[in-house]
N, C-alpha and C positions, 0 to 999 in steps of 0.2 A: 504493499499499499503506500501510496505517495503522498507525503503531508506539503500542503501549501500554506505559505504564509503571505498575508497581506499587509502592507505598510500604508497608513493612511498619514497624510501632514493635515493638521488642522491650524486654521489660522486662529489667532487668539482674538476674542472680541471682547472690548471693556464697554461695561454700561454701568452709568452713574445711576445710584437710586437716592433719592433724596427721602428722606424719613424724620420726621419731626417727633414721632412717638417713643416711648419709652417702653419698655418690656411689660411695664404695669398696666398701662393704657390698653383698653378692649374697646373695640367698635363692633358694632352689628350693623349691615347694610341690607337694604331692603328696594326693590324695584317694584314701583306701583303704576298702571295704567289705567286709565279712564277716559272714554271718546277719545280723543285727539291728544289727551295730556299724558305727559311721562313723568314721573316723580323718582329720583334717587335719594333715599333716605339714609342717613347714618345717625344710629342712636349711639350714644356713649354714656356711661352711668355718670350722673352729675347732679346739679341742682334743679332744673327744669326749664333751661334755656330752649326757646323755641324759635329757629330763622328760617327763613325761606329766601331764597336768593339773595343771601346775606342781607338780608332785612329783617326787624322783627316780625313775625307771623301776623300780630294784630294789626301792621302798617300794611303788610301785602295784601292778607286776607280780610278785605275792609269789614264785612259783615260779620257778626256773631255765629249766625248759621253755618257759615262755610268753616269758620274755626271750630265750633262743636263737631261738624262732620268730620275734620281731620283729627281732630284729638278722641275721638270715640273709642279706638282701640285700648288708648292709656286709660280713659276711663273704666272700660269694661274690666282689665286685668289689674285696676286699683294700683297703676305704677305712673300716674302723673305725678311730676316733679322728683322723680327718681332717675331720669334720664335727660341729657342734654339733646336736643334734636337738631339736625342740620338735613335742610332739603334743598336740592337743585331740582326746578320744575321747569318744564318746556312746553309750549303747545296749548292750544283749547283757552276755555275761558275759565273763571273763578271756580264754577262749580266743578267742572270737571277736574280741574287741578285739585282741588279739596278733596274728592272721589280718588285719587292717584296718590295723594298723599297719605290719606287714610289706609290704602291698601298697602303702601311701602312701610308703613309705621307697623302693621300687624305683620308683615312679612318678617320684619326685623326682630320684633319681639319674639317669634317664633324662635330665632335663632338663639336669642337670650336665654329662653328657657322654654324646653317643649311641654312643660305644663299649662302654658297660655293656651293651647290647642283647645283644650275643653271648654274654656269660656268664649275664644273668638268664633270657633268654628259654627257653632249654634247661633250665634248673633249674624251670620254671614259676611263675616270681616274679612276671610280668607279666599271669598269667590270673587274673580274679576267680571266685572259686570260688561258683558261682551255687546249691548246696545251701542250702536255707533250710527251716526246719520246716514239714511238711504241714499242713493245717488238719485240724481235727476234722470228721467229718461226721456229719450226722443220722442217728439209729438205731444209732450205734455208740458205744463207749465212748471211744474215741480216734481217730488219724485211721485206723487199720486194724483195730483191735481191736474184736471183735463182745463182745455180750455173752455172759456164761456159759451155756452149755447146760447144761438138767437134763432129764435122761431122764423123770424122776417128779416 
C-alpha cells in the first residue's frame, strides 16, 4: 500500500475584534418581526433602562399604548426593572415596531431562562403575527376594493 501525504499552505488572516464587555457581563439577544418592522433586542441584567434606537422608549414610542404593548413580556414574567433593554428597530410604523419589540423581548427572555416559557406561551408572546398587508391586484383600486360601478 502506498501512503500519500498532502502539504497545504495557508495564509494567515488577522482579524481584529472590538470587545468592550468583561467576562461577567451577560447579554441575551432576540429578533422580533411584525408587519414590515424588524427589531433587534439586547437584554442585559440591570436597573430597567429601556432605549429604542439610542433614545428613551418614552420619547420614541409616543403613546402609552405602544409602550405597554412592547413591555408586556416583562410584565407577564415579572422581570420589569431587572433588565436593561436596548433595541434597534427598522421599518413600518409605531404599532408594527411595538409588536416587533414585544416578540424580540419575549425571545430574549427565553434565552435568559426557560422557565418563562410557561408564562409567555399561553399569552401568545412567542407567536409571530404573520398578518401583513395584502398586495394590490391589477384591475382593482386596492387589494380587494373594485372600481366604482356606474349604472348610467
